[in-house]
SEPA-243946 format. One record per residue (C-alpha): residue number from 0; residue in three letters; x, y, z. Coordinates in steps of 0.001 Angstrom, whole numbers, padded with zeros to 6 digits. Example, Ala and Ser with C-alpha at 12.3 -4.5 7.8 and 13.67 -1.06 7.14 Angstrom:
<atoms>
ATOM/num/residuo/px/py/pz
ATOM/0/Ala/012300/-004500/007800
ATOM/1/Ser/013670/-001060/007140
</atoms>
This chain:
<atoms>
ATOM/num/residuo/px/py/pz
ATOM/0/Met/153873/164084/073032
ATOM/1/Ser/151028/164591/075471
ATOM/2/Ser/151444/166901/078416
ATOM/3/Pro/151080/165524/081957
ATOM/4/Ser/147595/167056/082085
ATOM/5/Glu/146457/164395/079609
ATOM/6/Val/147416/161503/081898
ATOM/7/Thr/144507/159293/082920
ATOM/8/Leu/144278/156421/085405
ATOM/9/Ile/142818/153173/084067
ATOM/10/Pro/142274/150173/086367
ATOM/11/Trp/144602/147204/086028
ATOM/12/Asp/142743/144064/084989
ATOM/13/Pro/143901/141144/087205
ATOM/14/Leu/142054/138668/084983
ATOM/15/Ser/143820/139732/081780
ATOM/16/Glu/147016/137902/080866
ATOM/17/Ser/148285/140863/078829
ATOM/18/His/147696/143220/081774
ATOM/19/Lys/149527/140849/084146
ATOM/20/Ile/152458/140337/081786
ATOM/21/Leu/153005/144062/081260
ATOM/22/Leu/152700/144878/084959
ATOM/23/Phe/155303/142197/085659
ATOM/24/Lys/157634/143773/083081
ATOM/25/Gln/157238/147213/084638
ATOM/26/Arg/157905/145814/088115
ATOM/27/Val/161100/144212/086796
ATOM/28/Glu/162188/147642/085531
ATOM/29/Cys/161204/149068/088924
ATOM/30/Ser/163358/146367/090623
ATOM/31/Trp/160884/145402/093350
ATOM/32/Asp/157842/143156/093903
ATOM/33/Met/157686/141580/090447
ATOM/34/Glu/157048/138198/092102
ATOM/35/Leu/153806/139483/093658
ATOM/36/Val/151983/140303/090425
ATOM/37/Gln/150707/136954/089174
ATOM/38/Glu/148935/135740/092298
ATOM/39/Ile/149148/137987/095379
ATOM/40/Trp/148410/141302/093673
ATOM/41/Arg/145885/139602/091388
ATOM/42/Asp/143875/138325/094363
ATOM/43/Glu/144182/141576/096342
ATOM/44/Gln/142991/143552/093302
ATOM/45/Ile/139964/141294/092919
ATOM/46/Arg/139096/141706/096613
ATOM/47/Gly/139526/145482/096406
ATOM/48/Glu/142308/145639/099008
ATOM/49/Lys/144743/146770/096313
ATOM/50/Cys/143589/149124/093575
ATOM/51/Ile/146267/149336/090887
ATOM/52/Tyr/145786/151834/088088
ATOM/53/Trp/147740/152196/084876
ATOM/54/Ile/149146/155668/084324
ATOM/55/Ala/147904/156026/080780
ATOM/56/Leu/148311/158195/077713
ATOM/57/Pro/146069/158156/074616
ATOM/58/Asp/146908/155345/072204
ATOM/59/Asn/147810/157824/069438
ATOM/60/Asp/150389/159573/071591
ATOM/61/Leu/153959/159839/070318
ATOM/62/Val/155891/159166/073534
ATOM/63/Gly/159130/158225/071801
ATOM/64/Gly/160291/154684/071122
ATOM/65/Glu/158148/151569/071044
ATOM/66/His/155545/151257/073794
ATOM/67/Glu/153091/148430/074320
ATOM/68/Lys/149386/149162/074317
ATOM/69/Leu/146590/147682/076371
ATOM/70/Met/142810/147721/076289
ATOM/71/Asp/140613/148923/079152
ATOM/72/Thr/139022/145627/080204
ATOM/73/Ala/138843/145703/084033
ATOM/74/Val/135314/144914/085226
ATOM/75/Ser/135866/146108/088801
ATOM/76/Ile/137943/148434/090956
ATOM/77/Asn/137873/148707/094751
ATOM/78/Ala/135660/145573/094576
ATOM/79/Ala/132961/147659/092850
ATOM/80/Thr/131646/146774/089396
ATOM/81/Arg/132626/149067/086529
ATOM/82/Gln/131968/149101/082808
ATOM/83/Pro/135271/148922/080879
ATOM/84/Thr/135526/151210/077856
ATOM/85/Gln/137455/148708/075677
ATOM/86/Ala/139549/151698/074536
ATOM/87/Thr/143257/151177/073878
ATOM/88/Phe/145887/153201/075735
ATOM/89/Ile/149636/153446/076348
ATOM/90/Pro/150582/152422/079930
ATOM/91/Ile/153607/154534/080903
ATOM/92/Gly/153577/153397/084533
ATOM/93/His/151272/152456/087366
ATOM/94/Ile/150147/153478/090852
ATOM/95/Ser/148020/151823/093537
ATOM/96/Leu/145526/153145/096071
ATOM/97/Asp/145086/150464/098722
ATOM/98/Ser/142408/150145/101370
ATOM/99/Arg/144678/147918/103461
ATOM/100/Asn/148374/147524/104189
ATOM/101/Lys/148552/144308/106172
ATOM/102/Lys/152267/144496/106879
ATOM/103/Ala/152061/148085/108131
ATOM/104/Glu/149217/147172/110479
ATOM/105/Lys/151822/145451/112654
ATOM/106/Met/153824/148696/112995
ATOM/107/His/151305/150408/115329
ATOM/108/Leu/151437/153633/113360
ATOM/109/Glu/149639/156669/114728
ATOM/110/Ile/146910/156852/112100
ATOM/111/Pro/143099/156863/112224
ATOM/112/Ser/141226/153563/112091
ATOM/113/Glu/138936/154672/109259
ATOM/114/Asn/139109/156566/105952
ATOM/115/Val/142828/155802/105554
ATOM/116/Phe/144244/154730/102192
ATOM/117/Trp/147762/153846/101123
ATOM/118/Ile/149430/155104/097963
ATOM/119/Lys/151710/152333/096781
ATOM/120/Ala/153795/151163/093826
ATOM/121/Leu/154182/154484/091985
ATOM/122/Phe/156260/153804/088885
ATOM/123/Ile/156997/155762/085700
ATOM/124/Leu/158987/154275/082824
ATOM/125/His/162611/155372/083176
ATOM/126/Thr/162631/157007/079728
ATOM/127/Leu/159730/159286/080691
ATOM/128/Arg/160821/160440/084141
ATOM/129/Gly/161333/164084/084925
ATOM/130/Lys/158513/165182/082596
ATOM/131/Gly/155802/165689/085220
ATOM/132/Phe/153921/162415/084731
ATOM/133/Gly/154530/161232/088295
ATOM/134/Arg/153187/164495/089685
ATOM/135/Ala/150138/164246/087427
ATOM/136/Ala/149484/160670/088550
ATOM/137/Met/149664/161699/092205
ATOM/138/Asp/147226/164544/091557
ATOM/139/Lys/144818/162067/089957
ATOM/140/Ile/145090/159401/092671
ATOM/141/Glu/144648/161943/095468
ATOM/142/Gly/141557/163202/093662
ATOM/143/Ile/140124/159684/093445
ATOM/144/Ala/140812/159134/097149
ATOM/145/Val/138676/162034/098379
ATOM/146/Gln/135713/161294/096108
ATOM/147/Glu/132889/158822/096569
ATOM/148/Pro/132870/156048/097592
ATOM/149/Leu/136217/156319/099421
ATOM/150/His/136042/159709/101173
ATOM/151/Ala/139654/159415/102325
ATOM/152/Lys/140678/161614/105249
ATOM/153/Thr/144284/160412/105514
ATOM/154/Leu/146719/159188/102882
ATOM/155/Met/149731/157085/103803
ATOM/156/Leu/152772/155901/101900
ATOM/157/Asp/156210/154488/102555
ATOM/158/Thr/159451/154927/100689
ATOM/159/Val/163207/154552/101040
ATOM/160/Glu/164641/156958/103599
ATOM/161/Arg/166453/159969/102111
ATOM/162/Glu/170062/159129/103022
ATOM/163/Asp/169730/155508/101960
ATOM/164/Gln/168413/156487/098544
ATOM/165/Leu/171431/158732/098044
ATOM/166/Arg/173887/155849/098644
ATOM/167/Glu/175558/155530/095256
ATOM/168/Glu/175898/151733/095096
ATOM/169/Phe/172290/151191/096175
ATOM/170/Ala/170996/153951/093898
ATOM/171/Arg/172757/152563/090851
ATOM/172/Ala/171528/149020/091470
ATOM/173/Thr/167974/150128/092188
ATOM/174/Tyr/167313/153283/090182
ATOM/175/Gly/170106/153296/087628
ATOM/176/Gly/171790/156243/089313
ATOM/177/Val/171583/158704/092195
ATOM/178/Pro/168293/160645/091887
ATOM/179/Lys/168253/164434/091573
ATOM/180/Ile/165609/164526/094302
ATOM/181/Thr/164883/161724/096749
ATOM/182/Asn/161454/160160/097051
ATOM/183/Gln/161181/161401/100623
ATOM/184/Asp/161884/165004/099612
ATOM/185/Trp/159523/164787/096641
ATOM/186/Tyr/156658/163512/098770
ATOM/187/Ser/157459/166116/101431
ATOM/188/Ser/156999/168809/098793
ATOM/189/Arg/153488/167430/098277
ATOM/190/Gly/152576/167773/101952
ATOM/191/Tyr/153440/164320/103282
ATOM/192/Lys/154985/164326/106758
ATOM/193/Cys/157416/161788/108192
ATOM/194/Leu/155620/159616/110729
ATOM/195/Lys/158116/156853/111484
ATOM/196/Ile/161397/155375/110200
ATOM/197/Val/161930/151612/110363
ATOM/198/Gln/165138/149677/109699
ATOM/199/Asn/164911/146778/107226
ATOM/200/Tyr/161126/146911/106907
ATOM/201/Tyr/161447/145336/103470
ATOM/202/Asp/163549/142247/102817
ATOM/203/Ala/162983/142059/099051
ATOM/204/Lys/165934/141499/096750
ATOM/205/Asp/166768/143885/093937
ATOM/206/Lys/166787/142788/090284
ATOM/207/Asn/170320/141439/090740
ATOM/208/Gly/169275/139275/093681
ATOM/209/Lys/171053/141371/096317
ATOM/210/Met/169586/142231/099715
ATOM/211/Trp/170137/145791/100958
ATOM/212/Asp/170284/147135/104493
ATOM/213/Thr/167916/150098/104216
ATOM/214/Lys/165505/152230/106209
ATOM/215/Thr/161873/152841/105259
ATOM/216/Val/160140/156125/106067
ATOM/217/Phe/156375/156148/106632
ATOM/218/Met/154684/159382/105561
ATOM/219/Arg/151213/160796/106232
ATOM/220/Lys/149060/163472/104629
ATOM/221/Asp/145784/164588/106197
ATOM/222/Leu/143208/165789/103713
</atoms>
């Protein structure tokens, strides 16, 4: 199996039915936001407000088990034209680098008005977690952020607050079990600092249709 160093990021194609179907499936496994894929995320990706990338391995990789393959067909990313390679790859997850976060704009966060991008929707297939692919994807997306044409100066993200993620009932329903390290602690180890904690920022239901009373932590990293 490939090492994390061989991970690449390939733009999600919002005009491809196969791309949309597989992203929906991965969001179902993730438990959140699957209902946004077909229309809302599609339109935001086309406008360049949301920039979803597949976390990809070469199509000849033996990752264990059966994994669907896709073809690189996206003709734009960040609303800029690109030439797709038409190469096939194995999508083991996805991550987004967004130029806007409309909901967070209402929170009056202490962040600059320019050169700010949001890292959103990081997901790795459950069977491949703990192997360094998430860390590799973050390295790649942070690298993209600081390069032309983005020139990011600040990266933002939000995640479930530490103590809430450790609640056993919530963790089992959402992640399949209590994580060895919380998202907040993992991002902290990468240099992200807690900026603000908000109660019930998200009102999305989990895959079982249950609403959870949770806190969201907003985190910032200056580059």
